N, C-alpha and C positions, 0 to 999 in steps of 0.2 A: 504494500500500500504506500503510495506516494503522498507527500504533503499537498500536492496539486489536486488530489482526489476530492478535497473539501471545497475547492474553489469552483464557483458556478460561472461558466462563461456566459457573457452577455447580461449579467445581473446589473440592475440599476439600484443604487443605494439612495435612500432619502434620509439623510442624516448629516450631522456636522462632519465635514470631510476629514478633519484631524482624527476623529474617533474611528472612522472607516480605515484610513491609512494605517493607523496603529494596529488594527486587527488583522491586516494582511501579512502573509509571510514574506520574508526577504527574497529578493530576486525572483518574484513571482509574476510580474506584470511586464508585458512587452511594449505597451503603448500607454502613455499618460498625457492627457491634455488638461492643463490647469488654466482656468479662466476666473481669476479671483476678482473680488470687488476692486474697482479702479481707484478708490480713495480720491474721489472728485471734490470732496468737501461739501457736497450738496445732499439734499434729501432726494432720494430716488423714489419715484412712484411707478408702480406697475398696475395696470388695469387689465382685467379680463373682460373682453367684449363678446357679446352675442350679436350677430347680424342677421337681419331678415330682409328679404327682397321687398322693396317698397318704392313706388314711383316718387314719393316724397323723401326718399332717403338722403342722408347727409354724406354719403360716400358713393363713389362709382367703382364698380368692380369688374368682374369677368364679362367680356363682350359688351361693356358699356352699361350694364344694368346698374340701377340704383339700389342701395341698401341702407336700411335704417340700423344704426348701432345703438346698443344699450349696454351700459356698464353692469356686469354681473357681479364682479368683486373688485376690490382695490386694496393694495397693500403698499406700505411705504417703509423705507429704512434709511438710516443715516449712513451715507457712504463716506465716512470719515474716521480715520484712525490716528490716535496720538503718535504712535510709532508704527508705521506701516510695515517696515522690514521685520520688526519683532512679531508681527502678526503672521507674515509670510514664512519666516525662517523655519519654524517647526514643521510646517506643511511641506516645504521644499526638501527638508532633510528626510522626512518620512517617505516622500515620493522617490527620492534618490535611493533610499534603502530598499524599497520594494521593486524598483526597476531592475529588470533582468540585464545581464551583461550585454545582450544584443538589442536591448530595448531603446526606445526613443521617448524623450520628454519634450513636449511643446508647452511653452508658457506664454499666454496671451497677456501682454502688458501694454495697453494702448495709451495710458496716461503717464505713468511714472518714468518709463524709459531707463530703468536701472540696469546696470551691468550685473548680471547674475552669474556667479561661478559656484559650481558644486565641487566638493572635494573628490 
């Protein structure tokens, strides 16, 4: 029995990423894509919309049809960290630990533009 027998391929985790990263075995992942909060210093608002086809709709969609949109839910969070790198460091170290020797790590950093180096 291999340690990899317990890993489910294609599983999506809904949890704090640091907890999930710490639960995975070393050198067990071949691809990691990290898309952290961007630390914009702003309140970020996410709205879930429901759209219905309507001639009086507020948006134009497929084939020029009009759609009315309604807000189904809304959430907001503060996208600001006192020390952004101290937030990222444990996640990057854990990602590096679970990355296989032939794996790839992609880090999406559209705002901070830090130079990141892993040991």
